[in-house]
N, C-alpha and C positions, 0 to 999 in steps of 0.2 A: 376901441382899437385893441387888438391883441398883437403883442409884439414880442419877438424873441431875439435876443442878441446872444450869439454863441461865440465865445473866444476863450482860449486857455482854460477850459474846464468850468466856466461859470455861465449861468444863464439868468436872464431877467425876464419877467413875465408881467405884462400889463394888459388890462381888459377894458374895452369900451365897445359893447356889443352893437351900438347904434352906428358906428362909423366903419365897421368891417375890420379886416385883418391887415396887418403890415408886419412883415418879417424881414429882418436884416441879417445877412451873413456876408462875410468878406467878399465872396464871389457871386452871391446870389441874393436877390431881393424878390420877395413875393408880396403882391398886394391883391386884395380882393375888393370888389364892389358889386352891388346888385343892380341889374337893369330889368325891372319887372321880376319875372320868375326865373331869370337867368343870373347866375353868379359868374362874373368875369374874374379869372385868376390870371394876373399879369406876372410873367416870369421874366426877370431882368438879370442876365448873367448866364453862367454855365450850369446846365442841369446834368450833373455827372455823379458817378459813384462817390459815396461818402456823405458828408453832412448836408450837402445841397439836396441830394436825392432823398435822404431821410426827412429833411424838413418839408420837402414837397409832399411826401407821403403822409406825414403827420397833418399837414394843412388840409389835404384832401379828406382825410378821416374826420377831422373836426368839422369841416364843411358839411359832410354827409350826416354826421351826428346831429347837426343843427337843422337838418331838413333841406339843405341846399343841394339838390340832386341834379339840376341842370347846369352843367359846368362848361364854360367856354374858356379854354386855356389859350391865353394870348402869348404867342411865341415870338412876336416881332423883335424883342430885345434879347433873344437867346443867342449867345455867342457860340456855344458848342453843346451838343447833346450826344452822350455816349449810350451804349447798350443798356446801362442801368437807368439812365434817364428815360430812355424809350420804354423800358419795363415799367417805370413809374407811371408813364402816360397810359399804358395798357391797363395797369392796375386801376387807375382812376376811372377809366372807361368801364371796366367790368364791375367795379364797385358801385358806380352811379347807376348802371343798368340794373343791378340787383335791387336797388332802391326805387326803381321805376323811372329813373332819369336818363340823361344822355351826357356824354362828354364829346365836345367838338373842339377843333383847333382853329386858331386865327393866326395868319401871317407866318406860317412856317417858312423859314429861309431856305436857301439852296442846300445847305448841309443837312438840315433836318428833312427836307423833301427827299434828298438822295437816300438817307437812312430809311425813311418810310418806304420808298420804292424798293430798295434792296431787300427789305424784310416783307414786302408785299402788304404792309400795313396801310399803304395809301388807299387801298380798297376798303379798309375798315374804318379809318378816321375820315370824317368830313373836315376838309381844310379850307377855310374861307380867307379871302383877301380883304374883305370890307367888314368893319365892325357892325354896321347896321344890318347888313345881309345876314351875318352870322347870328346875331341876336334874334332876328325875326325867323330864323330857320328852326327854332325850337318849338 
């Protein structure tokens, strides 16, 4: 398990590569697990400018560095996504494509769907409503 706790300028880092990642932040929690050749990154909280966006980007970078290039970003527990969070999703997609993989979305809620539509990124991201269908689409 890799875990980060960020608060008041301090950080703690733990590693257990067999069980995946778990990151905690006051308003954001990221967890990863593998399902075959797909890595599922669950986002719980707000993906917005600042520490949560930075943590998301760092997590994506570490996943790609370890060869995990097919990413399914589970957004079912996202409360709010701003333009920086959207940019982090786009960055995840372009980085995974450069490594020969893909990034897809699962369970984008009404606010996220609206943002994707407004920016016309709904035609770029595959957004699935069912985990099994999403994983098998890779």
